[in-house]
C-alpha positions in Angstrom: 9.3 39.7 -10.6 7.4 43.1 -10.8 5.5 42.0 -13.9 4.3 38.8 -12.3 1.2 39.2 -10.0 2.2 36.2 -7.9 4.8 37.7 -5.5 2.5 40.6 -4.7 -0.6 38.4 -4.4 1.2 36.0 -2.0 2.4 38.9 0.2 -1.1 40.4 0.3 -2.7 37.1 1.0 -0.4 36.4 3.9 -0.9 39.9 5.3 -4.7 39.5 4.9 -4.5 36.3 7.0 -2.5 38.2 9.6 -5.1 41.0 9.4 -7.9 38.6 10.1 -6.0 37.0 13.0 -5.4 40.4 14.4 -9.1 41.2 14.4 -9.9 37.8 16.1 -7.2 38.3 18.7 -8.6 41.7 19.5 -12.1 40.2 20.1 -11.1 36.8 21.7 -7.8 37.4 23.4 -6.9 39.0 26.6 -8.1 42.6 27.0 -4.8 43.6 28.6 -3.2 45.6 25.8 0.4 44.5 26.5 -0.6 40.9 26.3 -2.6 41.0 23.1 -1.3 40.5 19.5 -3.7 43.2 18.1 -2.2 46.0 20.2 1.4 45.1 20.0 1.7 44.2 16.4 -0.6 46.9 15.0 0.5 49.9 17.0 4.0 49.0 17.9 5.3 46.7 15.0 3.2 47.7 12.0 2.6 51.4 12.8 6.3 51.9 13.7 7.5 50.1 10.5 5.1 52.2 8.5 6.5 55.5 9.7 10.2 54.6 10.1 10.7 52.5 6.9 7.7 52.1 4.5 6.9 55.8 4.1 10.3 57.5 4.2 12.0 54.9 2.0 9.1 53.4 0.0 6.3 56.0 -0.1 3.1 54.2 -0.9 4.8 50.8 -0.9 2.5 49.6 1.9 -0.5 50.5 -0.2 0.7 48.0 -2.8 0.4 45.1 -0.3 -2.3 46.4 2.0 -5.0 43.7 2.6 -7.9 46.0 3.5 -9.1 46.7 -0.1 -8.3 43.2 -1.3 -11.6 41.3 -1.0 -13.5 44.3 -2.5 -11.1 44.4 -5.4 -11.6 40.7 -6.0 -15.4 41.2 -6.1 -15.0 44.3 -8.3 -12.7 42.6 -10.8 -14.6 39.2 -10.6 -11.4 37.3 -10.0 -8.4 37.0 -7.7 -5.5 37.6 -10.1 -7.5 39.7 -12.6 -6.8 43.4 -13.2 -9.4 45.9 -14.2 -11.0 45.1 -17.6 -14.2 44.5 -19.5 -15.4 42.1 -16.8 -15.0 44.7 -14.0 -18.2 45.5 -12.2 -19.4 49.0 -13.2 -19.5 51.4 -10.4 -20.5 54.9 -9.6 -18.1 57.8 -9.8 -17.0 59.1 -6.5 -18.7 62.4 -5.6 -16.7 65.4 -6.9 -17.3 67.2 -3.5 -15.1 64.6 -1.7 -12.4 64.0 -4.3 -9.8 65.5 -1.9 -8.2 64.9 1.5 -10.9 66.3 3.8 -12.3 62.9 4.8 -8.8 61.6 5.8 -8.4 64.8 7.8 -11.7 64.1 9.6 -10.6 60.5 10.1 -7.3 61.5 11.7 -9.0 64.0 14.0 -11.2 61.1 15.2 -8.2 58.9 15.8 -6.6 61.8 17.7 -9.7 62.2 19.9 -9.9 58.5 20.7 -6.2 57.6 20.3 -5.5 56.6 23.9 -8.2 53.9 24.0 -7.6 52.8 20.4 -3.9 52.2 21.1 -4.5 50.4 24.4 -7.8 48.5 24.2 -7.6 45.4 22.0 -11.4 45.2 21.3 -11.5 48.8 20.2 -8.6 48.2 17.8 -10.4 45.1 16.4 -13.6 47.2 15.9 -11.6 49.9 14.1 -9.8 47.4 11.8 -13.1 45.5 11.1 -14.9 48.8 10.3 -12.2 49.8 7.8 -12.3 46.4 6.2 -16.1 46.4 5.8 -16.2 50.0 4.6 -13.5 49.3 2.0 -15.4 46.3 0.7 -18.8 48.1 0.7 -17.4 51.1 -1.2 -15.8 48.8 -3.8 -19.2 47.3 -4.6 -20.8 50.8 -5.0 -18.1 53.0 -6.5 -15.5 52.3 -9.2 -11.9 51.7 -8.6 -10.4 52.1 -5.1 -12.6 54.9 -3.8 -11.8 54.0 -0.2 -8.0 54.1 -0.7 -8.1 57.3 -2.7 -10.5 59.4 -0.7 -11.5 57.9 2.6 -8.7 55.9 4.3 -7.0 58.0 7.0 -3.8 55.9 6.9 -3.8 56.3 3.1 -4.1 60.1 3.5 -1.2 60.0 5.9 0.9 57.9 3.6 0.0 59.9 0.4 0.9 63.2 2.1 4.5 62.1 2.8 4.9 59.8 -0.3 5.9 63.0 -2.1 9.2 62.8 -0.4 10.0 59.1 -1.0 12.3 57.7 -3.7 10.0 55.2 -5.6 8.1 56.7 -8.5 6.3 55.3 -11.5 7.5 57.0 -14.7 7.2 56.7 -18.5 10.3 55.9 -20.6 9.2 57.6 -23.8 6.2 60.0 -23.5 6.0 60.3 -27.3 5.1 56.6 -27.5 2.2 57.1 -25.1 0.9 59.9 -27.3 0.7 57.4 -30.2 -1.1 54.7 -28.1 -4.7 55.8 -28.2 -6.2 52.9 -26.1 -4.5 54.2 -22.8 -4.4 50.7 -21.4 -2.4 51.9 -18.3 -5.3 54.2 -17.3 -7.9 51.6 -17.9 -6.3 49.1 -15.5 -5.2 51.6 -12.8 -7.3 51.1 -9.6 -6.1 54.6 -8.5 -7.4 56.4 -11.6 -4.0 57.7 -12.6 -2.6 58.2 -16.1 1.2 57.5 -15.9 2.3 60.0 -18.6 0.5 62.8 -16.7 1.6 61.7 -13.2 3.2 64.7 -11.5 3.2 63.4 -7.9 3.5 60.1 -6.0 0.7 61.2 -3.6 -2.0 59.4 -5.4 -0.1 56.5 -7.0 -0.5 53.3 -5.0 2.5 51.5 -6.6 0.2 48.6 -7.5 2.2 48.2 -10.7 -0.8 47.3 -12.9 0.2 50.0 -15.4 3.6 48.5 -15.7 2.1 45.0 -16.4 -0.5 46.3 -18.8 1.7 48.5 -21.1 2.0 46.7 -24.4 5.2 48.6 -25.2 7.1 48.0 -21.9 7.2 51.8 -21.6 6.5 52.2 -17.9 9.1 51.7 -15.2 9.5 51.8 -11.4 12.4 54.1 -10.6 14.1 55.6 -7.6 14.8 59.3 -7.3 16.5 61.5 -4.7 14.7 61.9 -1.4 12.4 64.9 -1.4 12.6 65.3 -5.2 9.1 66.8 -5.4 10.1 69.6 -3.1 10.0 72.6 -3.1 6.9 72.7 -5.3 5.2 69.5 -4.1 3.2 69.1 -7.4 -0.6 69.2 -7.1 -0.7 70.1 -3.5 -4.0 71.6 -2.6 -5.5 73.5 0.4 -6.9 70.1 1.7 -3.3 68.7 1.6 -2.0 71.7 3.5 -4.6 71.4 6.2 -3.9 67.6 6.4 -0.2 68.5 6.8 -1.0 70.9 9.6 -3.2 68.2 11.3 -0.3 65.8 11.1 2.1 68.4 12.8 -0.4 69.0 15.6 -1.2 65.3 16.3 2.5 64.4 16.3 3.0 66.9 19.1 -0.1 65.9 21.0 0.7 62.2 20.8 4.2 62.9 22.1 2.6 64.7 25.1 0.1 62.0 25.8 2.2 58.8 25.3 5.8 60.0 26.1 5.5 63.0 28.3 5.9 63.0 32.1 2.2 64.1 32.5 0.5 60.7 33.2 -2.7 62.5 34.1 -3.1 63.6 30.5 -3.0 60.0 29.3 -5.6 59.0 32.0 -7.8 61.9 30.9 -7.5 60.9 27.2 -8.5 57.4 28.2 -11.6 58.2 30.2 -13.9 59.0 27.3 -17.1 60.8 28.2 -15.8 62.2 31.5 -15.8 66.0 32.1 -12.0 66.0 31.9 -12.1 64.2 28.6 -14.4 66.8 27.1 -11.9 69.5 28.1 -9.2 67.4 26.4 -11.3 66.9 23.3 -12.1 70.6 23.1 -8.4 71.5 23.5 -7.4 69.0 20.9 -9.9 70.5 18.4 -8.8 74.0 19.2 -5.2 73.2 18.6 -5.7 71.1 15.5 -8.4 73.1 13.7 -7.8 76.7 14.9 -4.5 77.6 16.7 -1.9 75.8 14.5 -3.7 76.6 11.2 -4.1 80.2 12.4 -0.4 80.4 13.2 0.5 79.1 9.8 -1.9 81.5 8.1 -0.3 84.4 10.0 3.2 83.2 8.8 2.0 83.0 5.2 0.3 86.4 5.5 3.6 88.0 6.7 5.6 86.3 3.9 3.1 87.4 1.3 3.3 91.0 2.5 7.1 90.9 1.9 6.9 89.1 -1.4 6.8 91.5 -4.4 4.9 89.1 -6.6 1.5 88.7 -5.0 -0.7 85.6 -5.3 -4.3 85.2 -4.1 -4.1 84.4 -0.4 -5.5 80.8 -1.0 -2.7 80.2 -3.5 -0.2 81.5 -1.0 -1.3 79.1 1.6 -0.7 76.3 -0.8 2.5 77.7 -2.3 4.3 77.6 1.0 2.8 74.3 2.0 5.8 72.1 1.1 7.7 73.4 4.1 5.3 71.4 6.3 6.2 68.0 4.7 9.8 67.4 5.9 9.2 68.6 9.5 6.0 66.6 9.7 7.5 63.3 8.5 10.6 63.6 10.6 8.6 64.5 13.7 6.5 61.4 13.3 9.6 59.4 12.8 11.2 60.8 16.0 8.1 60.2 18.0 7.8 56.7 16.7 11.4 55.9 17.5 11.0 57.1 21.1 7.7 55.2 21.4 8.9 51.9 19.8 12.2 51.9 21.8 10.2 51.7 25.0 7.6 49.2 23.8 9.4 46.9 21.4 10.3 44.4 24.2 6.7 43.4 24.3 6.9 41.8 20.8 8.6 38.5 21.7 6.4 37.6 24.7 3.3 38.4 22.6 4.5 36.1 19.8 4.9 33.4 22.4 1.3 34.0 23.7 -0.6 36.1 21.1 -4.0 35.8 22.7 -2.9 36.1 26.3 -4.2 32.7 27.1 -1.2 31.5 29.0 0.6 29.8 26.0 4.3 29.7 25.7 4.9 28.8 22.1 8.4 30.2 21.9 9.4 29.9 25.5 9.4 33.7 25.9 6.1 34.3 27.8 8.0 35.1 31.0 10.4 37.4 29.2 10.1 40.7 31.2 9.9 43.8 29.0 12.8 46.1 29.7 12.4 48.7 26.9 13.9 52.1 27.6 15.1 55.1 25.7 18.8 54.9 25.0 21.3 57.8 24.4 21.6 56.5 20.8 17.8 56.8 20.4 17.8 60.3 21.7 20.7 61.3 19.4 18.8 59.7 16.4 15.7 61.6 17.3 17.7 64.9 17.4 19.2 64.1 14.0 15.8 63.3 12.5 14.3 66.6 13.7 17.4 68.6 12.7 17.3 66.9 9.2 13.6 67.7 8.8 14.2 71.3 9.8 17.2 71.6 7.4 15.1 70.2 4.5 12.2 72.5 5.3 14.6 75.5 5.5 16.1 74.7 2.1 12.6 74.4 0.7 11.6 77.8 2.2 14.7 79.3 0.7 13.8 78.0 -2.7 10.2 79.2 -2.5 11.2 82.7 -1.3 12.3 85.5 -3.5 14.4 87.1 -0.8 15.9 86.4 2.7 13.3 88.7 4.3 10.5 86.7 2.8 11.8 83.5 4.2 12.2 84.8 7.8 8.5 84.1 8.9 8.7 80.6 7.3 12.0 79.9 9.1 10.4 81.1 12.3 7.5 78.6 11.9 10.0 75.8 11.2 12.2 76.7 14.1 9.3 77.1 16.6 7.8 73.7 15.7 11.1 71.9 15.7 12.0 73.4 19.1 8.6 72.3 20.6 9.2 68.7 19.4 12.8 68.7 20.7 11.6 69.9 24.1 8.7 67.3 24.2 10.9 64.4 23.2 14.2 65.3 24.9 13.1 67.5 27.7 
């Protein structure tokens, strides 16, 4: 089933059709967010499924069926079911300056700035999806392979950051066999520009399975590993990844304040883009995301480095301790999503019955009144998620540290952030 392209193609084609319908519903349907398919199924169904299931259990599994790069890849490969090969359109190399996670960081900062309106205004959601779709297609016609997925997509950056923790991984059965195979077919067909025998992290592997299909010796497998297997070292993590991880920590807390907190005025301010109050919000958001939280982490690393007997360059130290950010970041997003989805999921069935808000009643559920609320079970599960993330990060800090004293500032950072999220989510 994995070797055949048909199951994957059918899934991607169906999701592409749903993607196009979502864009149309955003433009043509009711502009009341709770009555529009685009808002409910993108930001409640898909976004929740991505953070609760796809990423923690499947890593980059969503990337393997994502419809956004599909038309561009068809044009690039000159065929629908073709992989990369001699017929592939030649493209430019992606600029070396941007072969990192800085563009996804910038994209997520923009989403954080305008998140309130993106998550509530159907037409804005449609413009965002259409913009990503057109950008991915355009870049596929200019640059080789999946430049958009690897270096631009903010969702791809988010997924890749936490894919390091997930079980699925592409691996080589016999490395010695690869050394004898000089053609390197797996690298030639890979749209993610990865060479499986040298693959040290799942962050940049899109699980497209083209390498598995192309290997003439059946020497590549899709395997499962223990959760968090790349910790504590988080192979190939760079300074850009650390900054992206810090951005994810900050935006998880800010989104919790805006969308779940008792301060309704903050959501109103975030929604009134361009007003004096919004500029204060935007400046505060930037200050927290780009200055205060990174500065706090930098201070923590500086203290840990002073204690550590074996000294690194300070830049290397920032990266060295970076893996502690991954478990608390992912579980914080999961806890936030669980709380958000539990209060909004009751909108799904009415919107299925009337996806455009035109007064249809296809399933007889249009008049079903949403009654979503946070249950005691949901609160307990959020607590367990945050506690589990803190425990995993603590164990990672312990393994990275040479002594208990060295780990104390790292544990203080973990405890402080976890306590803030617990307070924001549970009160």
